[in-house]
C-alpha positions in Angstrom: -21.3 107.1 -14.0 -20.9 104.1 -16.3 -20.7 100.4 -15.5 -16.9 100.4 -15.8 -16.6 103.0 -13.0 -19.1 101.2 -10.8 -17.2 97.9 -11.3 -13.9 99.6 -10.5 -15.4 101.1 -7.3 -16.9 97.7 -6.3 -13.5 96.0 -6.8 -11.7 98.6 -4.7 -14.4 98.4 -2.0 -14.1 94.6 -1.9 -10.4 94.7 -1.7 -10.4 97.2 1.1 -13.1 95.2 3.0 -11.1 91.9 2.8 -8.0 93.4 4.3 -8.2 93.0 8.1 -8.5 96.6 9.2 -10.3 98.1 12.3 -13.7 97.3 10.9 -12.9 93.6 10.4 -11.1 93.3 13.7 -13.9 94.9 15.6 -16.4 92.6 14.0 -14.3 89.5 14.8 -14.0 90.7 18.4 -17.7 91.0 19.0 -18.5 87.8 17.1 -16.0 85.8 19.1 -17.3 87.3 22.4 -21.0 87.6 21.6 -21.7 85.4 18.7 -23.5 86.2 15.4 -25.8 88.8 17.0 -22.9 90.8 18.4 -20.8 90.6 15.2 -23.7 91.7 13.0 -24.5 94.6 15.4 -20.9 95.8 15.2 -21.0 95.5 11.4 -24.3 97.5 11.3 -22.6 100.3 13.3 -19.7 100.3 10.8 -22.1 100.5 7.9 -24.0 103.3 9.6 -20.7 105.2 10.0 -19.9 104.7 6.3 -23.4 105.9 5.3 -22.9 109.0 7.4 -19.6 109.7 5.6 -21.3 109.2 2.2 -23.9 111.8 3.1 -21.3 114.2 4.5 -19.1 113.7 1.5 -21.9 114.7 -0.8 -22.4 117.9 1.4 -18.7 118.6 1.2 -18.3 118.4 5.0 -15.7 115.5 4.8 -13.3 117.7 2.9 -13.6 120.4 5.5 -13.1 117.9 8.3 -10.0 116.5 6.7 -8.6 120.0 6.4 -9.2 120.7 10.1 -6.5 118.4 11.5 -7.1 119.4 15.1 -10.8 118.7 15.0 -10.2 115.2 13.5 -7.4 114.5 16.0 -9.9 115.1 18.8 -12.5 112.9 17.1 -10.2 110.0 16.6 -8.7 110.2 20.1 -12.2 110.2 21.6 -13.1 107.1 19.6 -9.8 105.4 20.6 -10.4 106.1 24.3 -13.9 104.6 24.1 -12.6 101.4 22.4 -9.8 101.1 24.9 -12.2 101.4 27.8 -14.3 98.6 26.4 -11.2 96.5 25.7 -9.9 96.8 29.2 -13.3 96.0 30.7 -13.3 92.8 28.6 -9.8 91.9 29.4 -10.4 92.0 33.2 -13.7 90.2 32.9 -14.3 87.5 35.5 -16.8 85.6 33.4 -16.8 84.2 29.9 -19.6 84.1 27.3 -23.0 84.3 28.9 -24.8 81.0 28.6 -28.2 82.7 28.3 -28.7 84.2 24.8 -31.1 86.8 26.3 -28.4 88.1 28.5 -26.3 88.7 25.4 -29.2 90.5 23.8 -29.8 93.0 26.5 -27.6 96.0 26.0 -24.8 94.2 24.2 -26.2 94.8 20.7 -26.4 98.5 21.4 -22.9 98.6 22.6 -21.6 96.6 19.6 -23.4 99.0 17.2 -22.0 102.0 19.0 -18.5 100.6 18.9 -18.8 99.9 15.2 -20.1 103.4 14.5 -17.3 105.1 16.5 -14.6 102.9 15.1 -15.5 103.8 11.5 -16.1 107.5 12.2 -12.8 107.9 14.0 -10.8 105.9 11.5 -8.4 108.1 9.6 -8.4 105.8 6.6 -12.1 106.2 6.3 -12.1 109.9 6.1 -9.2 109.9 3.6 -11.2 107.5 1.5 -14.4 109.6 1.5 -12.5 112.9 1.0 -9.9 111.9 -1.5 -10.8 108.6 -3.2 -14.6 108.6 -3.5 -14.8 111.8 -5.6 -12.7 110.0 -8.3 -15.7 107.7 -9.0 -18.2 110.6 -9.3 -18.9 112.2 -12.7 -19.4 116.0 -12.0 -21.4 116.2 -15.2 -24.0 113.7 -14.0 -26.5 113.8 -11.1 -24.3 113.8 -8.0 -26.8 112.7 -5.5 -27.9 109.7 -7.6 -24.3 108.6 -8.0 -23.7 108.8 -4.3 -26.9 106.7 -3.6 -25.6 104.1 -6.1 -22.1 104.0 -4.6 -23.6 103.9 -1.0 -25.8 100.9 -1.8 -22.9 99.1 -3.5 -20.6 99.8 -0.6 -23.1 98.7 2.0 -23.9 95.4 0.1 -20.2 94.5 -0.4 -19.1 95.4 3.2 -22.1 93.7 4.8 -21.4 90.5 2.8 -17.7 90.5 3.8 -18.3 91.3 7.5 -21.1 88.7 7.7 -18.7 86.1 6.4 -16.1 87.1 9.0 -18.9 87.0 11.7 -20.1 83.5 10.8 -16.5 82.2 10.8 -15.8 83.7 14.2 -19.0 82.5 15.7 -18.3 79.0 14.5 -14.9 79.1 16.3 -16.7 80.5 19.4 -19.2 77.6 19.5 -16.3 75.2 19.6 -15.0 76.8 22.8 -18.1 76.1 24.8 -16.2 75.6 28.1 -16.4 78.4 30.6 -12.6 78.7 30.9 -12.1 78.8 27.2 -14.8 81.4 26.7 -13.2 83.5 29.4 -10.0 83.6 27.4 -12.0 84.4 24.2 -13.5 87.4 26.1 -10.1 88.6 27.1 -8.7 88.1 23.6 -11.6 90.2 22.2 -10.7 92.9 24.7 -7.1 92.8 23.5 -8.3 93.2 19.9 -10.3 96.3 20.9 -7.3 97.8 22.6 -5.3 97.0 19.5 -7.8 98.8 17.3 -7.7 101.8 19.6 -3.9 101.9 19.3 -4.1 101.6 15.6 -6.5 104.5 15.2 -4.3 106.7 17.4 -1.1 106.0 15.4 -2.7 106.1 12.0 -1.8 109.5 10.4 -3.9 111.4 8.0 -2.7 111.7 4.4 0.1 114.2 4.1 0.7 114.2 7.8 3.9 112.7 9.5 
């Protein structure tokens, strides 16, 4: 791998990260509802899902998963159902943002991380990227594992930076809506975003599929 290839990958990664897809929407949802901690926890889950796919891509498992349409359909439906459940629970919440930061910390960070991980693992665009696009940036004549490590680190750094920016912007908006009534509507709006992500995952086809 040369510097030109790495620069091309970084540019592609940055472009994909900036486009508001499931990862960005999920991060915004948790940042609006739970602040910076929640947004970064969701972003960490997304990055963990990406890292897993980098590893599986190196082992050739992602290509097999993409070929097994039924297996991946079950995977993405399970992820969508989980996100829809969280979204419905938020939409029917009776209370807004918890005034006590420790109340947000207990359990919420784990749920945000899990939501991020599930969202990324069950996202059809993610598996297509790692099965079909990522190999284009790997030189088979070079050391495969070293190239994957470099691309993984570049991907994590870029996506973490972008998602952190979205998180900070959403948290700033959240702080302006300090009233209980306003925060309740933010909670419900975050739930609607989660349901929207679930619907998007369900209706997103794999490459070559109708």
